[in-house]
LUMZABA-837215 format. One line per field, with one value per residue (C-alpha): residue number from 1; residue in one letter; x, y, z. Coordinates in pm, 1 decimal, m for minus. Example, Ala and Ser with C-alpha at 12.3 -4.5 7.8 and 13.67 -1.06 7.14 Angstrom:
<recs>
num	[1,2] $
residu	[A,S] $
u	[1230.0,1367.0] $
v	[m450.0,m106.0] $
w	[780.0,714.0] $
</recs>
This chain:
<recs>
num	[1,2,3,4,5,6,7,8,9,10,11,12,13,14,15,16,17,18,19,20,21,22,23,24,25,26,27,28,29,30,31,32,33,34,35,36,37,38,39,40,41,42,43,44,45,46,47,48,49,50,51,52,53,54,55,56,57,58,59,60,61,62,63,64,65,66,67,68,69,70,71,72,73,74,75,76,77,78,79,80,81,82,83,84,85,86,87,88,89,90,91,92,93,94,95,96,97,98,99,100,101,102,103,104,105,106,107,108,109,110,111,112,113,114,115,116,117,118,119,120,121,122,123,124,125,126,127,128,129,130,131,132,133,134,135,136,137,138,139,140,141,142,143,144,145,146,147,148,149,150,151,152,153,154,155,156,157,158,159,160,161,162,163,164,165,166,167,168,169,170,171,172,173,174,175,176,177,178,179,180,181,182,183,184,185,186,187,188,189,190,191,192,193,194,195,196,197,198,199,200,201,202,203,204,205,206,207,208,209,210,211,212,213,214,215,216,217,218,219,220,221,222,223,224,225,226,227,228,229,230,231,232,233,234,235,236,237,238,239,240,241,242,243,244,245,246,247,248,249,250,251,252,253,254,255,256,257,258,259,260,261,262,263,264,265,266,267,268,269,270,271,272,273,274,275,276,277,278,279,280,281,282,283,284,285,286,287,288,289,290,291,292,293,294,295,296,297,298,299,300,301,302,303,304,305,306,307,308,309,310,311,312,313,314,315,316,317,318,319,320,321,322,323,324,325,326,327,328,329,330,331,332,333,334,335,336,337,338,339,340,341,342,343,344,345,346,347,348,349,350,351,352,353,354,355,356,357,358,359,360,361,362,363,364,365,366,367,368,369,370,371,372,373,374,375,376,377,378,379,380,381,382,383,384,385,386,387,388,389,390,391,392,393,394,395,396,397,398,399,400,401,402,403,404,405,406,407,408,409,410,411,412,413,414,415,416,417,418,419,420,421,422,423,424,425,426,427,428,429,430,431,432,433,434,435,436,437,438,439,440,441,442,443,444,445,446,447,448,449,450,451,452,453,454,455,456,457,458,459,460,461,462,463,464,465,466,467,468,469,470,471,472,473,474,475,476,477,478,479,480,481,482,483,484,485,486,487,488,489,490,491,492,493,494,495,496,497,498,499,500,501,502,503,504,505,506,507,508,509,510,511,512,513,514,515,516,517,518,519,520,521,522,523,524,525,526,527,528,529,530,531,532,533,534,535,536,537,538,539,540,541,542,543,544,545,546,547,548,549,550,551,552,553,554,555,556,557,558,559,560,561,562,563,564,565,566,567,568,569,570,571,572,573,574,575,576,577,578,579,580,581,582,583,584,585,586,587,588,589,590,591,592,593] $
residu	[M,T,L,R,R,W,L,S,R,A,L,P,L,A,G,A,L,L,L,G,A,A,V,A,V,A,S,E,G,P,R,P,N,I,V,F,I,L,A,D,D,V,G,F,T,D,I,E,P,Y,G,S,E,I,R,T,P,T,L,S,A,L,A,E,E,G,L,R,F,S,N,Y,H,T,A,A,N,C,A,P,S,R,A,M,L,L,T,G,V,N,N,H,L,A,G,V,P,N,I,P,E,M,L,S,P,R,Q,R,E,A,E,N,Y,Q,G,V,L,S,K,R,V,V,T,L,A,S,L,L,E,N,A,G,Y,H,T,Y,L,A,G,K,W,H,L,G,S,E,P,D,Q,L,P,S,A,R,G,F,E,R,T,F,A,L,M,D,S,G,A,D,N,W,E,Q,R,P,Y,L,A,I,Y,D,D,A,N,W,F,A,D,G,E,R,T,T,L,P,E,D,F,Y,S,S,E,F,L,I,D,K,T,L,E,F,I,E,G,G,L,E,D,G,K,P,F,F,A,Y,V,P,F,Q,A,V,H,M,P,V,Q,A,P,R,A,F,T,E,R,Y,L,G,T,Y,D,E,G,W,D,A,L,R,A,A,R,R,V,R,A,E,G,K,G,V,V,P,P,G,V,S,L,V,R,M,E,S,T,A,D,W,D,S,L,E,P,E,R,Q,R,Y,E,A,K,R,M,A,V,D,A,G,M,L,E,A,M,D,F,H,L,G,R,L,V,A,Y,L,K,D,R,G,L,Y,E,N,T,I,F,V,F,T,S,D,N,G,P,E,V,R,G,A,V,D,P,Q,G,F,A,I,T,Q,F,A,L,G,P,G,Y,E,N,S,Y,E,H,L,G,E,G,G,S,Y,N,S,I,S,P,S,F,A,S,A,A,A,S,P,F,A,Y,Y,K,F,H,V,G,E,G,G,M,R,V,P,L,I,I,T,N,V,P,G,Q,N,R,G,D,I,S,D,A,F,S,W,A,T,D,I,A,P,T,L,L,A,A,A,G,V,T,P,P,Q,G,R,F,A,G,R,P,V,L,P,M,S,G,K,N,L,L,P,V,L,R,G,E,A,S,A,A,Y,G,P,E,E,S,I,G,Y,E,L,T,G,H,G,V,L,F,Q,G,D,Y,K,A,R,R,H,A,P,P,V,G,D,G,S,W,A,L,Y,N,I,A,K,D,P,G,E,A,K,D,L,S,A,E,E,P,E,R,L,A,R,M,V,A,A,Y,E,A,F,E,A,S,H,G,V,Q,P,I,P,L,G,Y,S,Q,V,G,Q,L,L,S,N,F,L,A,S,Q,L,R,E,P,F,M,V,F,L,M,T,A,L,V,L,L,V,A,G,G,W,L,R,R,G,R,S,P] $
u	[3475.1,3657.9,3626.8,4032.1,3960.4,3626.5,3815.2,4094.0,3861.8,3603.2,3838.3,4179.9,4378.0,4208.2,4258.4,4632.9,4701.4,4562.0,4739.0,5088.7,5133.4,5225.4,5077.5,5117.4,4983.1,5124.6,4812.7,4977.5,4957.6,4898.4,5092.1,5316.4,5273.4,5567.6,5688.9,5949.7,6136.5,6345.4,6582.1,6705.8,7060.5,7176.7,7538.4,7687.3,7751.1,7476.3,7273.7,7356.9,7370.2,7673.7,7879.3,7687.6,7691.8,7338.0,7087.6,6826.5,6706.5,6417.6,6696.7,6905.2,6620.9,6532.7,6889.3,6909.6,6598.2,6697.7,6987.5,7229.8,7390.3,7716.2,7779.8,7454.7,7456.0,7252.7,7224.2,7445.2,7115.8,6727.7,6495.4,6715.9,6747.0,6359.5,6302.4,6512.7,6381.9,6002.9,6051.0,6367.2,6484.7,6778.6,6735.9,6850.8,6560.6,6300.3,6329.1,6509.7,6882.4,6913.0,6647.1,6481.4,6599.6,6967.1,6890.2,6989.9,6751.0,6990.8,6945.4,6584.3,6544.5,6583.7,6291.8,6467.7,6575.8,6256.5,6346.1,6006.0,5913.6,5836.6,5559.5,5774.7,5803.3,5582.8,5576.0,5601.1,5284.7,5089.5,5212.3,5118.3,4775.7,4690.0,4779.4,4548.1,4757.1,4660.9,4919.8,4994.4,5256.6,5321.6,5625.5,5851.5,5789.0,6006.5,5913.0,5657.0,5408.9,5148.2,4837.4,4937.0,5257.6,5113.5,5177.8,4819.4,4827.6,5130.0,4966.4,4937.7,4560.5,4625.3,4886.0,5011.5,5305.6,5569.4,5643.2,5965.0,6314.4,6261.8,6073.7,6055.4,6020.8,5801.8,5540.7,5443.2,5714.0,5974.7,6335.9,6473.2,6345.8,6327.3,5955.5,5686.6,5511.1,5601.1,5383.8,5201.2,4932.4,4680.1,4532.8,4591.2,4446.7,4682.0,4643.9,4776.9,4987.6,4826.4,4972.4,5141.0,5301.4,5701.2,5764.4,5872.4,5581.5,5345.9,5393.6,5397.7,5074.7,4944.2,5100.4,4909.1,4601.7,4602.7,4687.8,4408.6,4151.3,4242.3,4233.2,3888.6,3902.8,4205.2,4403.3,4771.2,4936.5,5249.3,5322.3,5609.8,5729.9,6002.8,6145.3,6232.2,6481.0,6787.9,6765.2,6813.7,6683.1,6820.7,6586.8,6458.1,6257.7,6502.2,6495.8,6629.4,6930.2,7003.3,7088.2,7395.4,7523.6,7887.4,7904.6,8078.9,8291.8,8616.6,8544.9,8488.1,8831.9,8797.5,8421.9,8515.6,8795.2,8543.5,8302.1,8547.5,8660.9,8258.5,8207.7,8466.2,8354.9,8014.5,8143.9,8019.8,8354.7,8685.1,8954.4,9211.1,9025.5,9224.0,9065.2,9088.9,9120.8,8924.5,9039.7,8689.9,8741.2,8851.4,9113.0,8911.9,9181.7,9210.2,8872.5,8766.0,8620.2,8271.6,8282.1,8356.0,8095.6,7837.6,7962.0,7920.5,7551.9,7487.1,7585.4,7397.5,7044.7,7168.6,7196.3,6892.6,6662.1,6762.6,6705.6,6352.7,6288.2,6397.6,6161.7,5853.4,5971.8,5921.0,5553.5,5488.6,5639.3,5498.4,5146.7,5227.0,5280.5,5010.2,4795.9,4934.9,5076.1,5442.3,5561.1,5386.8,5536.1,5853.7,6071.6,6304.8,6538.3,6809.0,6876.7,6863.7,7197.8,7507.8,7474.8,7452.3,7631.0,7572.3,7821.5,8154.6,8280.6,8119.7,7758.8,7740.6,7979.4,7783.2,7535.2,7289.6,7246.3,7187.0,6948.1,6762.2,6779.0,6610.2,6212.7,6290.6,6506.5,6773.1,7047.2,7137.7,7288.4,7013.1,6752.7,6929.2,6698.9,6380.0,6106.5,6234.6,6579.2,6802.7,7046.2,7270.8,7596.3,7923.1,8141.7,8385.2,8109.2,7962.1,8302.4,8232.4,7869.9,7996.2,8293.0,8510.1,8412.9,8536.6,8272.9,7909.1,7589.1,7606.5,7960.2,8047.5,8295.0,8169.3,8033.6,7763.8,7654.0,7712.9,7460.2,7301.4,7022.5,6851.5,6596.9,6384.0,6108.0,6123.9,6031.0,6315.7,6570.4,6892.1,6849.4,7121.2,7375.3,7553.5,7605.0,7860.0,7711.4,7686.3,7360.7,7202.3,6893.3,6726.3,6724.4,6444.8,6142.7,6198.7,6295.2,6000.8,5764.8,5926.0,5836.0,5472.5,5463.7,5411.3,5565.1,5732.0,5568.1,5699.8,5670.0,5327.1,5124.7,4769.2,4791.2,5111.3,5453.7,5655.3,6053.8,6136.3,6315.0,6676.9,6742.7,6814.9,6581.1,6775.4,6579.5,6841.1,7090.2,6865.7,6789.7,7127.9,7092.1,7357.1,7637.9,7597.4,7329.9,7569.9,7847.2,8192.7,8164.8,7835.0,7841.4,7626.2,7685.5,7567.3,7607.1,7536.6,7623.3,7928.2,8065.1,8073.9,8059.3,8123.7,8094.6,8190.4,8265.9,8476.1,8578.8,8473.3,8600.3,8510.0,8546.7,8490.1,8425.2,8585.1,8590.1,8595.0,8806.6,9007.7,8745.2,9027.2,8950.2,9044.1,9011.7,8940.9,8897.9,8625.4,8602.1,8944.4,8957.2,8630.9,8760.7,8883.6,9266.1,9454.9,9401.9,9477.5,9472.8,9869.6,9863.8,9587.6,9520.6,9362.5,9106.2,9038.7,9016.3,8756.2,8550.5,8595.9,8455.5,8159.5,8069.6,8103.0,7844.5,7603.2,7598.2,7505.7,7248.1,7091.5,7056.1,7316.8,7323.8,7687.3,7671.0,7678.3,8008.4,8090.4,7803.1,7791.1,7521.4,7485.2,7500.6,7245.4,6988.5,7036.5,7013.4,6691.5,6551.8,6649.1,6510.5,6179.3,6175.1,6318.7,6183.0,6446.1,6709.4,6973.8,6891.7,6903.8,7244.1,7385.9,7238.1,7323.7,7704.7,7700.1,7580.6,7827.3,8105.0,8014.6,7938.0,8257.1,8443.3,8286.8,8336.8,8710.8,8743.7,8591.6,8764.1,8832.5,9112.3] $
v	[5933.6,5978.8,6296.5,6372.4,6348.9,6554.4,6840.9,6815.8,6893.9,7109.2,7341.0,7320.3,7516.0,7328.5,7047.2,7105.2,7186.2,6831.9,6690.2,6821.3,7101.1,7354.0,7655.2,7951.6,8310.4,8628.2,8829.1,9149.3,9392.4,9333.7,9034.9,9128.7,9071.0,8875.1,8909.6,8650.1,8766.7,8487.5,8554.7,8269.0,8231.0,8598.7,8597.3,8717.2,9101.8,9106.8,9366.6,9702.6,9669.9,9395.6,9574.4,9576.4,9806.9,9703.4,9947.1,9803.3,10078.1,9894.3,9622.2,9923.1,10084.0,9787.4,9706.3,10071.5,10028.6,9634.2,9397.3,9301.3,8919.9,8870.1,8529.1,8374.0,8021.6,7812.3,7510.0,7506.2,7438.1,7565.2,7286.5,7193.8,7558.5,7603.6,7295.3,7420.3,7769.7,7660.8,7375.4,7486.7,7102.6,6983.1,6908.5,6582.6,6480.7,6705.2,6470.8,6697.2,6623.6,6742.0,6860.8,6555.1,6630.7,6536.9,6219.3,5914.2,5582.9,5408.2,5709.8,5715.4,5396.8,5577.9,5714.9,6059.4,6096.6,6139.4,6510.1,6626.1,6789.1,6505.9,6454.9,6415.3,6811.4,7077.4,7418.5,7783.5,7840.8,7551.8,7661.7,8038.6,7943.7,7738.2,8011.9,8275.5,8385.9,8438.7,8257.0,8330.0,8214.9,8378.5,8242.3,7895.8,7589.2,7351.4,7069.5,6846.9,6847.5,6590.8,6668.3,6641.9,6806.9,7113.0,7450.0,7459.8,7123.4,7237.4,7534.5,7826.4,7954.3,8120.1,8047.0,8098.5,7875.5,7715.1,7379.5,7328.8,7430.8,7746.8,7848.7,8121.4,8436.6,8590.7,8330.9,7969.9,7766.5,7514.2,7635.2,7269.1,6964.3,6794.9,6967.9,6887.9,7256.2,7505.4,7393.2,7678.4,7577.1,7831.8,7738.9,7391.4,7348.1,7352.5,7707.1,7930.8,8274.1,8595.0,8694.9,9009.6,8802.8,8895.7,8705.7,8943.3,9211.3,8911.9,8772.0,9128.1,9149.8,8844.5,8895.2,9238.6,9072.0,8799.6,9064.1,9334.4,9032.4,8927.0,9273.6,9278.0,9052.3,9210.2,8859.6,8926.7,8765.7,8543.8,8616.8,8376.6,8562.1,8316.8,8529.0,8343.6,8622.6,8564.8,8199.7,8076.8,8158.4,8505.5,8793.5,9131.8,9388.1,9590.4,9930.2,9782.1,9590.1,9904.3,10076.7,9841.4,9837.2,9928.3,9871.5,9518.7,9604.0,9578.7,9185.8,8963.7,9040.8,9410.5,9328.6,9066.6,9362.1,9621.8,9435.6,9315.2,9673.3,9777.6,9472.2,9557.9,9933.5,9799.7,9627.6,9262.5,9137.0,9171.7,9402.7,9230.4,8935.6,8696.5,8664.1,8278.7,8285.9,7968.2,7776.1,7815.0,8191.1,8297.7,8544.1,8852.3,8997.3,8666.1,8702.9,8893.6,9224.7,9082.5,8806.1,9075.1,9253.0,8958.9,8866.7,9191.2,9184.9,8863.0,8976.3,9349.6,9137.9,8963.9,9321.8,9412.9,9112.6,9200.5,9577.8,9469.0,9246.6,9515.5,9745.6,9534.0,9461.3,9830.5,9836.2,9600.9,9808.9,10100.7,9927.3,9831.4,10203.2,10334.9,10108.0,10159.2,9820.4,9881.2,9952.7,9615.0,9402.7,9232.6,9149.4,8883.6,8892.6,8612.9,8382.1,8012.9,7964.9,8134.6,8255.4,7982.3,7932.9,7782.3,7771.2,7838.0,8165.6,8022.9,7980.9,7719.8,7493.4,7345.2,7046.7,7184.7,7504.0,7320.0,7123.2,7450.1,7615.0,7298.3,7386.5,7700.8,7964.3,8151.9,8377.1,8648.6,8950.1,9154.4,9010.6,8882.4,8861.2,8929.7,8702.2,8380.6,8439.8,8192.1,8379.8,8293.7,8421.1,8211.5,8071.8,8375.3,8664.8,8421.8,8438.5,8807.8,8748.7,8576.9,8791.6,8775.3,8402.8,8131.0,7898.1,7918.1,7730.1,7334.6,7384.1,7409.7,7684.8,7995.5,8146.9,7875.3,7880.6,8203.9,8481.1,8809.5,8797.4,9120.3,9104.2,9400.5,9553.9,9312.3,9510.4,9590.2,9507.2,9711.2,9922.1,9973.1,9723.5,9418.6,9092.0,8847.0,8602.7,8227.8,8167.5,7881.2,7830.2,7600.5,7928.9,8120.2,7956.1,7928.6,8338.3,8391.8,8162.7,8361.7,8718.1,8599.6,8440.6,8110.2,7811.0,7530.2,7162.4,6937.3,6584.6,6596.3,6845.1,6740.0,6424.8,6315.0,6294.1,6520.7,6610.1,6910.7,7220.7,7228.8,7581.0,7893.8,8180.5,8480.8,8752.4,8799.8,8870.9,9096.0,9291.8,9304.4,9106.3,8823.2,8837.6,8460.7,8216.2,7918.0,7813.8,7793.2,7386.7,7379.8,7183.5,7258.1,6951.9,6989.3,6742.2,6761.7,6505.0,6393.3,6724.6,6794.5,7075.4,7107.8,7462.2,7508.8,7837.2,8042.5,7729.6,7534.4,7223.5,7144.7,6827.7,6874.4,6530.8,6462.8,6584.9,6945.1,6810.6,6515.8,6412.2,6529.1,6791.0,7155.7,7360.6,7729.0,8004.2,8162.4,8456.6,8576.8,8394.0,8419.4,8357.2,8025.4,8095.3,7964.2,7566.3,7507.5,7147.5,7100.6,7393.0,7243.2,6870.5,6795.5,7032.5,6937.4,6554.9,6646.4,6838.4,6547.8,6299.4,6553.8,6538.0,6166.6,6121.5,6418.0,6206.5,5866.8,6075.0,6251.4,5934.1,6058.7,5844.6,5759.1,5875.1,5591.7,5582.2,5787.4,6033.2,6384.4,6650.5,6727.7,6382.9,6255.7,6543.4,6431.1,6051.3,6095.7,6275.8,5997.8,5732.3,5920.9,5950.1,5614.6,5285.1,5025.7,4985.3,4944.4,5311.4,5426.8,5302.1,5420.6,5776.5,5784.4,5685.8,5967.9,6231.8,6124.3,6169.6,6521.0,6611.3,6459.8,6667.7,6968.7,6984.5,6879.8,7183.4,7382.5,7218.6,7475.0,7467.7] $
w	[15230.1,15572.4,15750.4,15708.6,15313.9,15341.4,15531.9,15306.1,15007.2,15153.0,15361.9,15198.3,15466.2,15733.9,15543.5,15478.3,15848.0,15948.9,15680.1,15822.8,15574.8,15845.8,15651.3,15898.0,15777.5,15903.4,16107.3,16125.6,15833.6,15459.7,15308.6,15024.0,14676.2,14518.3,14144.9,14071.0,13707.4,13568.4,13278.6,13063.9,12981.7,13108.8,13237.4,13545.0,13385.7,13127.0,13299.2,13397.9,13781.2,13747.0,13501.6,13156.6,12883.6,12773.4,12903.2,13162.1,13353.5,13533.0,13667.8,13767.4,13953.6,14122.8,14248.6,14366.3,14588.1,14680.8,14769.2,14481.4,14538.3,14423.6,14526.7,14395.4,14232.8,14057.8,13817.6,13494.9,13285.3,13285.3,13407.9,13701.6,13833.7,13788.3,13967.9,14289.8,14238.3,14266.9,14524.2,14766.1,14688.9,14502.5,14170.9,14175.8,14435.1,14281.9,13979.3,13723.5,13735.2,13381.8,13090.2,12987.4,12633.7,12728.9,12960.7,12858.5,12846.4,13102.5,13353.0,13300.0,13442.2,13807.2,13958.7,14027.1,13656.3,13466.0,13409.5,13515.1,13836.7,14101.8,14291.4,14615.7,14610.6,14643.4,14446.0,14604.1,14401.7,14563.1,14899.4,14850.1,14688.1,14971.6,15196.6,15040.5,14754.1,14378.4,14192.3,13820.3,13548.3,13216.4,13043.5,13033.0,13224.3,13128.1,13417.1,13206.4,12983.8,13098.7,13210.9,13585.3,13538.7,13397.4,13591.4,13642.2,13832.3,14022.3,14234.5,13960.1,13938.6,13589.4,13349.5,12987.9,12945.3,12706.1,12793.1,12578.3,12651.6,12413.4,12114.3,11848.3,11990.4,11730.3,11609.8,11713.5,11592.4,11738.1,11750.7,11710.8,11482.1,11826.2,11881.2,11654.9,11741.6,11998.0,12258.0,12471.7,12719.1,12869.8,13223.4,13152.8,12766.2,12443.9,12288.9,12014.5,11990.1,11858.2,11532.8,11702.3,11931.0,12060.8,12375.3,12622.9,12521.7,12551.6,12870.8,13031.6,12867.4,13041.2,13342.8,13359.2,13260.8,13543.5,13826.3,13713.2,13722.3,14041.5,14225.3,14346.0,14638.1,14768.3,14804.4,14751.9,14446.0,14322.3,13974.4,13811.3,13498.0,13345.9,13018.8,12715.7,12677.1,12588.5,12515.0,12131.3,11904.1,12020.0,11857.9,11907.5,11763.0,11530.0,11671.8,12035.6,11832.5,11626.8,11943.3,11974.8,11597.6,11643.7,12036.3,11994.3,11681.6,11902.8,11961.1,12276.4,12432.6,12447.2,12577.0,12845.3,12992.4,12994.5,13179.7,13412.5,13481.5,13539.5,13752.0,14000.3,13977.5,14066.6,14371.8,14259.4,14195.3,14427.4,14235.3,14030.7,13934.7,13693.8,13349.6,13228.9,12824.5,12755.7,12402.5,12292.5,12237.1,11869.4,11778.4,11679.2,11493.8,11263.8,11120.5,10807.8,10874.6,10697.2,10998.9,11263.0,11123.2,11147.1,11492.1,11638.9,11519.5,11683.7,12009.1,11915.9,11867.8,12218.0,12375.8,12209.0,12323.8,12702.5,12677.1,12526.3,12824.4,13074.1,12884.2,12913.5,13263.8,13331.1,13191.8,13490.8,13753.2,13607.3,13640.3,14024.8,14095.8,13924.5,14094.3,14442.0,14499.8,14446.9,14750.0,14897.1,14627.8,14662.8,14326.1,14264.7,13959.8,13874.1,13573.2,13537.2,13419.1,13249.4,12870.6,12614.9,12308.0,12002.0,11737.7,11685.7,11470.6,11164.4,11245.8,10979.1,11152.5,11419.9,11389.7,11617.3,11434.0,11111.8,11258.7,11414.0,11083.4,10898.5,11007.7,10754.8,10950.1,10806.2,10938.5,10706.2,10865.6,10716.2,10915.3,11219.1,11505.1,11322.8,11270.8,11062.2,11144.7,11377.7,11605.2,11907.8,12034.4,11989.1,12319.8,12247.1,12303.5,12594.2,12782.6,12768.9,12883.5,13204.2,13257.9,13463.0,13508.9,13319.0,13106.1,13031.6,13036.8,13076.9,13247.6,13611.6,13596.4,13776.3,13438.7,13406.4,13773.7,13907.3,13785.7,13900.5,14170.3,14299.1,14557.7,14642.4,14917.1,15145.5,15452.0,15672.7,15402.4,15325.6,15020.9,14730.1,14908.6,14771.5,14986.8,14887.1,15116.0,14899.8,14809.1,14596.4,14397.5,14662.2,14866.1,14683.6,14794.6,15162.5,15154.6,14977.8,15165.3,15510.7,15348.8,15303.0,15666.3,15549.4,15697.0,15447.9,15464.3,15730.7,15587.3,15426.3,15211.1,15049.9,15175.9,15033.6,15165.7,15042.1,15104.7,15314.3,15172.7,15218.7,15110.1,15360.5,15444.5,15303.4,15498.0,15773.4,15490.8,15304.1,15607.9,15758.2,16054.2,15906.2,15694.6,15554.5,15495.3,15525.5,15786.5,15670.4,15702.4,15515.3,15207.2,14877.6,14594.3,14228.2,13919.9,13579.0,13333.9,13506.3,13603.0,13967.6,14206.9,14583.5,14751.4,15113.4,15288.8,15034.4,14863.5,14536.4,14438.8,14054.1,13822.3,13461.2,13278.0,12947.5,12673.3,12815.2,13139.3,13236.6,13512.3,13779.7,14078.0,14113.1,14427.6,14397.7,14646.9,14459.9,14728.1,14620.3,14287.9,14142.1,13794.1,13902.4,13781.6,14034.7,14111.5,14510.0,14496.9,14522.4,14811.2,14989.1,14960.5,15278.5,15209.8,14856.3,14995.1,15249.8,15010.6,14743.2,15006.7,15082.3,14744.0,14728.7,15041.3,14796.3,14504.8,14739.9,14935.3,14597.1,14381.4,14148.3,13836.0,13619.9,13282.6,13004.2,12832.4,12558.0,12661.5,12562.9,12617.4,12225.7,12115.1,12361.7,12266.7,11874.7,11961.2,12162.2,11880.2,11658.7,11836.3,11867.3,11477.4,11365.9,11422.6,11291.9,11568.2,11296.4,11168.4,11507.6,11565.6,11237.0,11267.2,11657.0,11584.4,11330.3,11550.4,11811.1,11581.8,11471.0,11803.2,11947.4,11695.2,11764.4,12137.7,12092.3,11902.1,12183.0,12476.3,12733.7,12990.5] $
</recs>
């Protein structure tokens, strides 16, 4: 064994320094603890500090003591966001251009299209662990399930993690038939859930257990809590749901308008934002009273699940205060993408809902949200969850990408303020490393080459030392299944691929028009041309692969499942064609402007 290798094993910190990891730890004062809360599918105005009617007192208190970002963006679906949040590297370079369940076989031929976290990136947890932190995870991982891809192999000391894109919140049960089981792992080993499991409660219980177990040595901790709330199946204890029965009886248009007014009052959107009404939004007044009652309860369960998440997060805050740890703990709260939709107004009318009901779920009004039930929100209420923006998860409108971001207890930060500085998912990791006094790796970590972080350190914005993190000419590109985006200053170039759009580019000033109501492409063709050229350069430098002819997100999901279940090639072809026809028909019905 070489001296270099011996040092890297026997003296992790020294070895990392010799290998170029450049881990530097602040020497003055106690290092901060870090709690990173990641909600799932929470829209921009889904929480109280951003204009919601849903009671989230814990998040409201964190917002009052910290800073709210009103112009923070993330990927339009979950695993790509998680990859960027944990590594500070663009998701295409990090190996997660899309969730693995939606990647086509041809795309998987590319090295960066495996849908799992690449070995070319290093996680925030690895860097903090190397700098002397305890590192904990309780919640959804969805970045790879092979032994060397588990969170326990990517820097987390203690874990209780869900490998899949989602699962039941009441029991160990898959929420889609693409999974044989709900795959939970504890400290790297497959495990089972307790009988009294409810996801939000249990994940906070495990986080408290991990933190308490590591207090004696005085080391700081990094606790990552990626909740299942409010990913489908949307489920909540009855007591929380009942608080919202009657709240949504006026329908989605009324809710969307009310949230816009409150968001303007909170200062998180400019006054007078124009609302784009999507074609996927149904006519509430045309529904029969019984159908209105059912739809209102679907949304009530969603609200109850969010309040339950906030309630259990409050238990963690109370624990830290009782232990005298709160003031030295940085909190980050955000969502992985905008609201998810499943099903049109008729919950029986969409293929994937039937697909999910196959494992034995039911969706009767009486038991909606409770054990054994399957619930989600429709595109219509999703447009309200993302108010005042257009679109939602899997789409690159602001509703799918602009979500809440609250950061609290950074030393010297402004409290109770709002920043309209553009920020991006890759900014979280370098910001937390800077707050902890840890320098990101410069080319190598633990004996292997790694990609540099591309995100920005937001500490100057948090402390009021800067009004922006990005210069007016700096660009951020993003792609998902042929949908493309380029952010530059106050502007956003957006391309929605068929069948949602026609593949042409639109241009918006999202500082003045975050609702994306006025396309400026005809007024500013030169700006659009420059931004499209910058986007094309992004695609080339980040290895973006073309989507196959006839690709659809839902169709590929079901095709991949069928291919894994059926061995006869003809049957695979036949079933895939059928699925594409069904999914294509739904997408045409749900097409937005």
